[in-house]
N, C-alpha and C positions, 0 to 999 in steps of 0.2 A: 049922306054917309061921308065921314071925314076921309081925306086922303091918308096914306100911310104916314106921311110927315106930320099930319095934324092929329093923328091918333094919340090920345092920352092913355097911358098905361099905368098900372100900379106895379112898382118894383118892390118885391117882398122878400124878406130874409128872416130866418129863424135860427136860434141856437137851442140845443137840448142836451140833456144828460145821457141820452141813450139813442139807439138806432130806430126805435119805434115808440109810439105812445104807450104800448103795453110794457115796454122795458125802459122807459125814461120819461122825463118831463120837459116840456117847453120852458126855457128859462129867459128867453129874450126874443122879442119880435121887433123888426125894423121895417119901415116902409117909406116910400116916397112916390107921389104921382109925378109922372114925367112925360113929356111930349118928345117924340122922336127927333124933331128938327126945330131950330130956332129958339132953343131954350138953353141957357148956360148950365153948367154942371151945378148940382144942388149944393147949397151951403150947409154946413153941419146943423145950423139952427132950423133949416127947412125940412130936415129928415125926421120923421116920427119914430119913436121907439118906446118900448115898454119892457121893463124887467118884470119877471114873474117870480115871486117868492117860492122857495121850496117848502114842502110840508115840514111841520115841526120835527126836529131831530134829524132831518136829512141834510147831509153836507154835500157840497159840490165835489165830484171826483177830481183828483189832482190832474188827470189828463185833460179834462174839460176846462179846468181853470187855466192850464197852460195854453191850450188851444184858443180859447176865447178871450182870455185876459179878464174875465169876470171873476170877482171875488165873493166869497160867502157873505161878507159884510154888506156888499152891494145888493145881493139877492135878498138879504134879510129886510132891506128897506123897500123891496119890490112890491108890486101890487098883486092882485089875484088874476087868475086866467080870465075871469069874467070882465075885469077892468081892461085887460089887454085886448080882449075881443071887442069891447065897446070902442076903444080908441081906433083899432084897425078898421072896424066897420064904418066908423065915421069918416075915415080917410078914403075908403073905397066907395062910399055911397054916392058921391057925385058922378062916378063912372058907371054905376049900375043903372042902366036905362031900361031897355027892352030885354036885357039879358045880363049874364054875369060880366063882371069887370074884367077887361083884358089885363092879365097879370103875368109878370115875368118873374121867374124864380130860377136861381142858378142851378140847383140840383133838386129839381122838383120830385124826383123819384123818392128822395129821402124826406124833404121838408114838407111836401104837400100833405103827407099823412098826419103831421102834427096840426096843420091848419084845418084839415077835415075834422079831426077829433075836437079841436077848439070850437068849430062851428057846430058840431053835433051836440056838444055840451052846453053851449051858450048862445048859439045863433037861432034864427027863425027863418023859415022858408027855405027855398033852394040854396044850394051852395053858391056863394056870390062871386067866385073867381073862375075865369076861364084861363087856365094856366098854359104858358109857353115855357119850356125848360131850356135854358141857354146851354146846359151841358149836352142835351140831346142834339141841339142845333149844331154845336161845335163838333160833336162826333160825326154827324152826317156830312158836314163840310170838309172834315179832315179825312 
């Protein structure tokens, strides 16, 4: 078993058009495998990401454009949810050994629902992420 400093985790982030998968769509997924100690900060080219195109005729709400900086034109060139899931799964697969990959999400109460829906629609087997929410950790510490 690795020490805490040797533990490799998946840092995961998502952007969406709404508060839940029932009321919005995942539009971007970003990830990076990271070790707690002895690893420099990631370079932009080492961070994985995937834009997810909106359904035909759907436009990105202004508030989401302003918050994320993502433009409708960028999303039009994005891939499908299935493609985003494939890329994310490939990044997580080296971490999935005897169980789910240790995964850090800043506000998991919100974002994890989108990743769970993505897995339900495009994944196989058990949910591959064991999530630690940094927002909850910060609340407990403060």
